[in-house]
Backbone as CSV, one residue per row, in Angstrom:
resi,resn,N_x,N_y,N_z,CA_x,CA_y,CA_z,C_x,C_y,C_z
1,UNK,89.726,125.363,144.249,90.538,125.835,143.833,92.073,125.073,143.653
2,UNK,92.848,124.744,142.730,94.333,124.160,142.926,94.747,125.388,143.070
3,UNK,96.027,125.887,143.710,97.253,126.644,143.541,98.604,125.742,144.040
4,UNK,99.311,126.199,143.510,100.710,125.769,143.394,101.390,126.600,143.875
5,UNK,102.193,125.902,145.621,102.663,126.389,146.442,104.034,125.712,146.650
6,UNK,105.200,126.419,146.269,106.648,125.633,146.931,106.457,124.565,145.898
7,UNK,106.054,124.485,144.604,106.467,123.118,144.074,105.450,122.010,144.205
8,UNK,104.507,122.349,145.030,103.293,121.188,145.281,102.263,121.623,144.963
9,UNK,101.325,121.292,144.449,99.785,121.648,144.421,98.695,121.425,145.422
10,UNK,98.131,122.250,145.897,97.455,122.273,147.226,95.751,122.517,146.535
11,UNK,94.868,121.946,146.890,93.497,122.196,146.740,93.197,123.566,147.917
12,UNK,92.704,124.545,147.482,92.664,125.502,148.230,91.271,125.585,148.347
13,UNK,90.477,125.304,149.649,88.512,125.526,149.524,88.223,127.274,149.943
14,UNK,87.731,127.295,148.735,86.924,128.691,148.952,85.728,128.990,148.980
15,UNK,84.919,130.023,149.664,83.710,130.423,150.060,83.139,130.599,148.473
16,UNK,82.241,130.466,147.951,81.543,130.554,147.107,79.998,131.382,147.222
17,UNK,79.877,132.397,146.599,78.466,133.089,146.676,77.106,132.439,146.670
18,UNK,75.984,133.195,146.833,74.876,132.870,146.746,74.127,132.019,145.198
19,UNK,74.528,133.060,144.353,74.264,132.629,142.976,75.165,131.519,142.667
20,UNK,76.529,131.756,142.360,77.197,130.903,141.910,77.178,129.312,142.670
21,UNK,76.413,129.223,143.920,76.175,127.809,144.880,74.889,127.705,144.229
22,UNK,73.936,128.539,143.536,72.728,128.163,142.924,73.038,127.219,141.450
23,UNK,73.760,127.861,140.674,74.422,127.546,139.198,74.956,125.912,139.524
24,UNK,75.758,125.901,141.059,76.577,124.739,140.967,75.539,123.771,141.438
25,UNK,74.754,123.862,142.073,73.523,122.996,142.454,72.731,122.701,141.284
26,UNK,72.341,123.445,140.319,71.658,122.789,139.059,72.411,121.797,138.449
27,UNK,73.586,122.888,138.049,74.584,121.624,137.182,75.216,120.421,137.845
28,UNK,75.071,120.403,139.316,74.852,119.132,139.744,73.764,118.351,139.916
29,UNK,72.795,118.589,139.760,71.398,118.015,139.185,71.053,117.638,137.989
30,UNK,71.584,118.349,137.129,71.459,118.182,135.527,72.791,116.825,135.300
31,UNK,73.603,117.140,135.610,74.702,116.083,135.825,74.374,114.810,136.458
32,UNK,73.569,114.780,137.415,73.130,113.527,138.065,72.182,112.908,137.253
33,UNK,71.273,113.718,136.635,69.819,113.421,135.934,70.485,113.039,134.695
34,UNK,71.507,113.169,133.967,71.952,112.438,132.610,72.220,110.942,132.648
35,UNK,72.873,110.667,134.099,73.659,109.679,134.227,72.302,108.086,134.654
36,UNK,71.454,108.982,135.350,70.439,108.040,135.476,69.491,107.544,134.513
37,UNK,69.441,105.805,134.813,68.750,105.721,133.667,67.399,105.754,133.713
38,UNK,66.562,106.019,132.418,65.200,106.277,132.413,64.497,106.526,131.158
39,UNK,63.306,106.874,130.961,62.570,106.866,129.522,63.261,108.234,128.872
40,UNK,63.131,109.434,129.731,63.494,110.914,129.145,64.008,111.857,130.415
41,UNK,64.805,112.793,129.691,65.180,113.822,130.787,64.445,114.413,131.759
42,UNK,62.866,114.476,131.542,61.937,115.067,132.422,61.750,114.280,133.504
43,UNK,61.360,112.865,133.137,61.491,111.432,134.252,62.960,111.350,135.297
44,UNK,63.777,111.539,134.207,65.224,111.502,135.181,65.255,112.829,136.114
45,UNK,65.178,113.676,135.498,65.241,115.141,136.202,64.382,115.057,137.491
46,UNK,63.082,114.840,137.671,61.889,114.661,138.208,62.541,113.694,139.150
47,UNK,63.147,112.446,139.089,63.415,111.321,139.681,64.760,111.977,140.881
48,UNK,65.566,112.538,140.306,66.706,113.226,140.758,66.099,114.117,141.934
49,UNK,65.214,115.294,141.445,64.897,116.393,142.614,64.107,115.464,143.662
50,UNK,63.117,114.745,143.511,62.574,113.660,144.480,63.708,113.339,145.405
51,UNK,64.639,112.688,144.946,66.003,112.154,145.647,66.736,112.836,146.524
52,UNK,66.504,114.305,145.934,67.704,115.408,146.469,66.621,115.685,147.647
53,UNK,65.406,116.039,147.232,64.404,116.508,148.354,64.506,115.428,149.438
54,UNK,64.646,114.580,149.380,64.674,113.146,150.236,66.173,113.114,150.854
55,UNK,67.107,113.686,150.361,68.363,113.737,151.143,69.438,112.404,150.197
56,UNK,68.981,112.017,149.200,69.758,111.131,148.895,69.966,111.068,147.257
57,UNK,70.631,110.258,146.362,70.690,110.991,145.266,72.343,111.217,144.936
58,UNK,72.738,111.276,143.473,74.090,111.258,143.376,74.122,113.002,143.358
59,UNK,73.438,113.648,143.340,73.408,115.513,143.468,73.769,115.759,144.901
60,UNK,73.563,115.054,145.794,73.732,115.090,147.263,74.643,114.318,147.313
61,UNK,75.015,113.402,146.876,76.385,112.696,147.119,77.817,113.599,146.874
62,UNK,77.451,114.452,145.525,78.665,115.093,145.118,78.916,116.164,146.259
63,UNK,77.802,117.019,146.598,77.721,118.004,147.500,78.249,117.649,149.001
64,UNK,77.964,116.465,149.620,78.930,116.093,150.513,80.089,115.541,150.252
65,UNK,80.701,115.125,149.052,81.948,114.632,148.746,82.853,116.284,148.950
66,UNK,82.004,117.289,147.910,82.563,118.581,147.968,83.108,119.346,149.640
67,UNK,82.260,119.173,150.240,81.955,119.619,151.481,83.289,118.658,152.123
68,UNK,83.487,117.143,152.257,84.404,116.766,152.778,85.586,116.897,152.395
69,UNK,85.905,117.275,151.127,87.060,117.747,150.720,87.330,119.179,151.362
70,UNK,86.671,119.975,151.141,86.795,121.336,151.544,87.380,121.552,153.137
71,UNK,86.577,120.311,154.054,86.807,120.286,155.484,87.970,119.809,155.743
72,UNK,88.746,118.619,154.555,89.965,118.091,154.647,91.107,118.966,154.631
73,UNK,90.775,119.996,153.613,91.885,120.898,153.053,91.455,122.317,153.897
74,UNK,91.258,121.992,154.944,91.072,123.771,155.312,92.474,124.165,156.084
75,UNK,93.271,123.285,156.145,94.425,124.064,156.562,94.893,124.877,155.668
76,UNK,94.720,124.485,153.877,95.594,125.424,153.012,94.717,126.236,152.859
77,UNK,93.593,126.947,153.353,92.377,127.945,153.556,93.371,129.313,153.082
78,UNK,94.622,129.154,154.120,95.441,130.715,154.231,95.997,131.106,152.861
79,UNK,95.913,129.969,151.561,96.707,130.289,150.719,96.128,130.981,149.941
80,UNK,94.893,131.470,149.911,93.621,132.402,149.002,94.380,133.697,148.900
């Protein structure tokens, strides 16, 4: 979450719950599937799910990027 503190805006990492985490994962999987080239959505989604199971793909890259940003902004966690 972005918080405005003393005139500057900081990205403040927050912990999300289990349900919200699952919803976010589904949103990332669907978004990555839509960007894939392919015949139809079923084919693209299945390809993304296989890549996610292998630990690659755009959805996994998005998760790792989000975790990296949260770790980098950990110093601002006390602004919650």
